[in-house]
N, C-alpha and C positions, 0 to 999 in steps of 0.2 A: 697837762696830761690830761687828754680828753676821754670822758666816761658815761655812759648813759643812768639817769639817773630818774624818779618817777615821779609825778605829778604833786606830791607832794612837799617834795622837798625843792621845785622848782618853785613852786606857789610861794614859797618861802621869801626867795628873790625879788622874784616878779613885785607882791607886795612892799616888799620895805623900799627897791630902788625904782623899778620901772612903770609900777601903778603908783605911784603915793602922790601924785598928783591929780590923776584920774580920778582917785579915791575919795576925793576932796567934794568930789562933782557931786550934787543933787541928785539922785535916780530917778528916772521917770519909768512908774511899775504900768509897763506896756498891756499888763494880763486886763487892765481896768478898759483899753479899747474892744471894740467888737472885732474888727480884723486881725486881734492881738489875743483872740480867747487861747483858752488853756488847750483847748482842742488843735485850735489853726497850727499853733506852738507845736504841738506835740507831733503832730504830721508835717511839719515844715523838719523837725528834727529827727523825724523818721526816714524821711528821705536824706536828709543830710548823711546820715548814718550809714545810707547804701551806698554813698559817693564819696565817704572819707574812707581811709582807711587808718589804723593806729595812728595816736600821733607820738612821737619821741622826742625825749627830752634829753637833754645833755648841755654836760658841763664841764667847764675849763680849769682844774685844779691846778693850782699854784701852791706847796707847800700846805698841803691839807687845806686848804680855803677854796673854795668855788666863788672866782673873780670874772667869771661870764658863763651865760647861757645862753641854751638855743631851743627853740619847739617848731616842728611844725609836722606836717603829715603829707601824704602823698597824693595828689589829688586826681591823678591818673597812671598808667603806666610810665610816662614819661618826664611827669611834673610834681614837685616837692612846695611846698607852699610856707614859707617860713615865717614864723609865728613866736613873737617874745624875745628876739634878738636882744641880750644885751651884755654889757659889758664894763667891771667897777671902774668910775673915771682914773683911779690911779693905776690902771691897766691898758687905760685905750692908746691906742697909735701904735700899738706892738704887735699887728697880725693876728692878734686871738679871734676877733671877728670871720676874719677870712678863715682861720682853721677851725671857726666851729661849723661856719655855712659848706665847708668844700666834707 
């Protein structure tokens, strides 16, 4: 079953499975550089907000367990950008990712 979920739900699976190696990498605080000042980042995010419609968060559920997730947003009226596609390793190669994308 495919069901729309909220950000907090998908974030749990992203952190546990999709981002596990990424979260181990030491982060650089870009706000310390002049070209990445808080004001500059705020302006960029404001402009992006005008271009990007609300994101969607979708889960593929089997027997009450989330075994795959997909997130994305429309970039314009004809295109959708996929972000955060993940399928649990025990359920891969079964067409779940394709179903989430479709």
